[in-house]
C-alpha positions as CSV (number, residue, x, y, z in Angstrom):
1,M,157.8,-18.5,-101.7
2,G,158.4,-19.5,-98.1
3,G,162.2,-19.1,-98.3
4,Q,162.0,-15.4,-98.8
5,L,160.5,-14.4,-95.5
6,S,161.4,-15.3,-91.9
7,P,159.0,-18.0,-90.8
8,E,157.7,-16.3,-87.7
9,L,157.0,-12.9,-89.4
10,R,153.4,-12.0,-90.0
11,I,152.5,-11.5,-93.6
12,G,150.3,-8.9,-95.3
13,T,147.8,-8.9,-98.2
14,A,150.6,-8.3,-100.7
15,E,152.4,-11.6,-99.7
16,R,149.1,-13.5,-99.7
17,E,148.3,-12.2,-103.2
18,Q,151.8,-13.0,-104.4
19,A,151.4,-16.6,-103.1
20,A,148.1,-16.9,-104.9
21,A,149.6,-15.5,-108.1
22,D,152.5,-18.0,-107.9
23,L,150.0,-20.8,-107.4
24,G,148.2,-19.6,-110.5
25,E,151.4,-19.9,-112.4
26,H,151.8,-23.5,-111.2
27,L,148.2,-24.2,-112.2
28,A,148.9,-22.7,-115.7
29,A,152.0,-24.9,-116.0
30,G,149.9,-28.0,-115.2
31,R,151.5,-28.8,-111.9
32,L,148.2,-28.4,-109.9
33,S,144.7,-29.5,-110.6
34,T,141.9,-26.9,-110.2
35,E,140.8,-28.6,-106.9
36,E,144.4,-28.4,-105.5
37,F,144.7,-24.8,-106.7
38,D,141.4,-23.8,-105.0
39,E,142.4,-25.5,-101.8
40,R,145.9,-23.9,-101.7
41,V,144.6,-20.4,-102.6
42,Q,142.1,-20.6,-99.7
43,Q,145.0,-21.6,-97.4
44,A,147.2,-18.8,-98.7
45,Y,144.5,-16.2,-98.0
46,A,144.0,-17.7,-94.5
47,A,147.7,-17.7,-93.7
48,R,149.0,-15.3,-91.0
49,T,152.7,-16.0,-91.0
50,A,155.3,-16.9,-93.6
51,S,155.5,-20.4,-92.2
52,D,151.8,-20.9,-93.0
53,L,152.7,-20.3,-96.7
54,A,155.7,-22.7,-96.8
55,P,153.7,-26.0,-97.0
56,L,151.8,-24.7,-100.0
57,F,155.0,-24.7,-102.1
58,R,156.9,-27.6,-100.5
59,D,156.1,-30.0,-103.4
60,L,156.4,-27.4,-106.2
61,P,159.6,-26.2,-108.0
62,E,160.8,-22.7,-107.7
63,L,159.3,-20.3,-110.2
64,R,162.0,-17.6,-110.3
65,V,165.1,-19.3,-111.5
66,A,168.1,-17.0,-111.7
67,P,168.7,-16.1,-115.4
68,T,171.9,-17.3,-116.9
69,P,174.2,-14.4,-117.7
70,R,174.7,-13.7,-121.3
71,P,178.3,-14.0,-122.5
72,R,179.9,-10.7,-123.3
73,R,180.8,-10.2,-126.9
74,D,184.5,-9.7,-127.6
75,L,184.7,-6.3,-129.4
76,R,188.5,-6.3,-129.8
77,P,188.5,-7.6,-133.4
78,L,185.9,-5.0,-134.4
79,L,188.0,-2.3,-132.7
80,I,191.1,-3.4,-134.5
81,V,189.4,-3.3,-137.9
82,L,188.0,0.2,-137.2
83,V,191.4,1.5,-136.2
84,V,193.1,0.0,-139.3
85,I,190.4,1.6,-141.5
86,A,190.8,5.0,-139.7
87,V,194.6,4.9,-140.2
88,I,194.3,4.1,-143.9
89,A,191.8,6.9,-144.4
90,W,193.9,9.3,-142.5
91,V,197.0,8.5,-144.5
92,A,195.0,8.6,-147.8
93,F,193.7,12.1,-147.1
94,L,197.0,13.5,-146.0
95,R,199.2,11.9,-148.6
96,V,197.0,11.7,-151.7
97,P,195.9,15.1,-153.2
98,P,192.2,15.3,-153.6
99,F,192.2,15.6,-157.4
100,F,188.6,14.3,-157.6
101,I,187.4,17.6,-156.1
102,F,188.8,19.9,-158.9
103,P,186.5,18.7,-161.6
104,L,183.5,19.4,-159.3
105,F,184.6,23.0,-158.9
106,W,184.9,23.4,-162.7
107,I,181.5,21.9,-163.3
108,F,180.0,24.2,-160.7
109,F,181.6,27.4,-162.0
110,A,180.8,26.5,-165.7
111,S,177.2,25.9,-164.9
112,R,176.9,29.2,-163.2
113,R,178.7,31.0,-166.1
114,F,176.8,29.5,-169.0
115,G,173.2,29.7,-167.8
116,G,172.8,26.8,-165.4
117,P,170.3,26.9,-162.6
118,R,170.9,29.8,-160.3
119,F,169.9,29.4,-156.8
120,G,167.7,32.1,-155.4
121,S,166.8,33.8,-158.7
122,R,163.8,33.2,-161.0
123,R,163.6,33.6,-164.7
124,I,160.5,35.3,-166.0
125,S,159.4,34.1,-169.4
């Protein structure tokens, strides 16, 4: 807490409340007893400069440890696989005639011709 501000600068209510909150986290972690916590919080609210807050945290570890950066995932193998699949699909659609579509056309026209369901028209019985 004390390392963030210049020691001779006066502090405001926000800094005092932040110091009290940090002390509360140390209390929750079991590093302070309730008596030590009460005493240090009173000192924090009575502090006028940043140097008054520094002794409150001298024997406590830092709360805000820099997070370790996550390693970036290498997406090159996935990109290579996708490119290979795209090339295979492109060649297949250009070189192989789409014979599977022709039976679908025959089924569609035969159902329309021989009394299959007609869209948009109703039969009255």
